[in-house]
TORDOTOR-400322 format. One record per atom (N, C-alpha, C): x, y, z. Coordinates in steps of 0.1 Angstrom, whole numbers, plus 5000, padded with zeros to 4 digits. Layout:
TORDOTOR-400322
XYZ ...
This chain:
TORDOTOR-400322
500849885000 500050005000 500950125000 500750214990 501550334989 500850444998 501750515005 501250615015 501950745012 501250855013 501850985010 502251045024 503551025027 503951075040 503951225041 504151295030 504151435030 502751485034 501751425029 500351465032 500151435047 500651325053 500551305067 501251415075 502451445071 503151555078 502451685078 501851715066 501051835066 499851835075 499151715076 498051705085 498551725100 499751665103 500251675116 500551825120 501151895110 501452035112 500152115115 499152085108 497852155110 497252115124 497451985127 496951935140 497651995152 498952015151 499752075162 499252225163 499052295152 498652425153 497252445160 496352355156 495052355162 495152325177 495952225180 496152185194 496652295203 497652365198 498252485205 497252595207 496452615197 495452725197 494352695207 493952565207 492852525216 493252505230 494452465232 494952445246 495552555253 496252645245 497052755251 496752885243 495552935245 495153055238 496153165239 496553195251 497453315254 498853295249 499253165247 500653145243 500653055231 499653055223 499452965211 500652975202 501153095199 502253105189 503453045193 503853065206 505053005211 504952855213 503752805217 503552665219 503452595205 502852655196 502752605182 504152595176 505052685178 506452685173 507152565180 506952545193 507652435199 507052305194 505752295192 505152175186 505652145172 505852245164 506352225151 507852175152 508552225161 509952175164 509952025167 508951985175 508851845179 508651765166 507751805157 507451735145 508651725136 509451835135 510651835127 511651735133 511751735146 512651635152 512351495149 511051465149 510551325147 510251295132 510351395123 509951375109 510451245103 511751225103 512351115096 511850985102 511750975115 511250855122 509850825118 509050935118 507550915115 507450875100 508250925091 508150875077 508550735076 509650695083 510150555082 509050465088 508650495100 507650405107 506350395100 505850515094 504650515086 504750415074 505850425067 506150345055 506150195060 506750165071 506850035076 505449985080 504650065086 503350035090 502450005078 502550085068 501750065056 502149945048 503449905049 503949785042 503749655050 503249665062 503049555070 504349505078 505349585077 506649555085 506449585100 505549675103 505149705117 503749685119 503349635131 501949625135 501549765141 500349785142 499849915148 500349935162 500249835170 500749845184 502249875185 503049815176 504449845176 504649995171 503950035162 504050175157 503650275169 502650245176 502250325187 503350335198 503850215201 504950205211 506150295206 506550275194 507750355189 507450505190 506250555186 505950695187 505950745202 505150675210 504950715224 506250705232 507150615228 508450605235 509350735233 508950815223 509750935220 509551045231 508551035239 508251145248 509451185257 510051085263 511151115272 512351175264 512451155252 513551205244 513351355239 512151395240 511851535236 512151635247 512851735243 513151845253 511951935255 511851975267 510752065271 511152215271 512452235268 512952375270 512152475262 511852445250 511052545242 509652565248 509052455253 507752465259 507752545272 508852525280 508852595293 509252745290 510052765280 510352905276 509052975271 508152905266 506852955262 505952985274 506452955286 505652985298 504852875303 505052755298 504352635303 505052575315 504252525324 504752445335 505252315329 506052245337 506552115333 505452015330 504452025339 503251935337 502551965324 502352095321 501652135308 502552095296 503852115298 504752085287 504651935284 504651855295 504651705293 503251665286 502251725291 500851695285 500851735270 501451845267 501451885253 502251795244 503451745249 504251655242 503451525240 502751475250 501951355249 500851375239 500151495239 499151525230 499651515215 500851575213 501451575200 501751425195 502251345204 502551205201 501251135198 500251155206 498951095203 498351135190 498551265186 498151315174 498851235162 500151215164 500851145153 500251005152 500050935163 499550795162 498150795155 497350895159 495950895154 495950925139 496651025135 496751065121 497250955112 498350895116 498950795108 498150665107 497550625119 496750505118 495450515110 494950635110 493750665102 494050665087 495250705084 495650715070 496050585064 496350485073 496750355068 495550265065 
């Protein structure tokens, strides 16, 4: 099954923007920027894992585990600089990773 990873990445960028705006109205621009940085950091992995998922090399649960395991590797510095508490920054990172899982699995 051929999958358009660029289309998925575009959906993720829009999703991060909407997530930042809905969750952090007063700091939406800064949080959105940090969220886009997270996507940029994970872009190559997301492309690889999406392709593997689409071709059957990965199962959905394995894909979810790979994505969600990235949370601890993501720096919160940009999010805390945007004025978020550590708890809010962690929640936003989790929301972004869940967004990745949801968008990709729906596209497959």
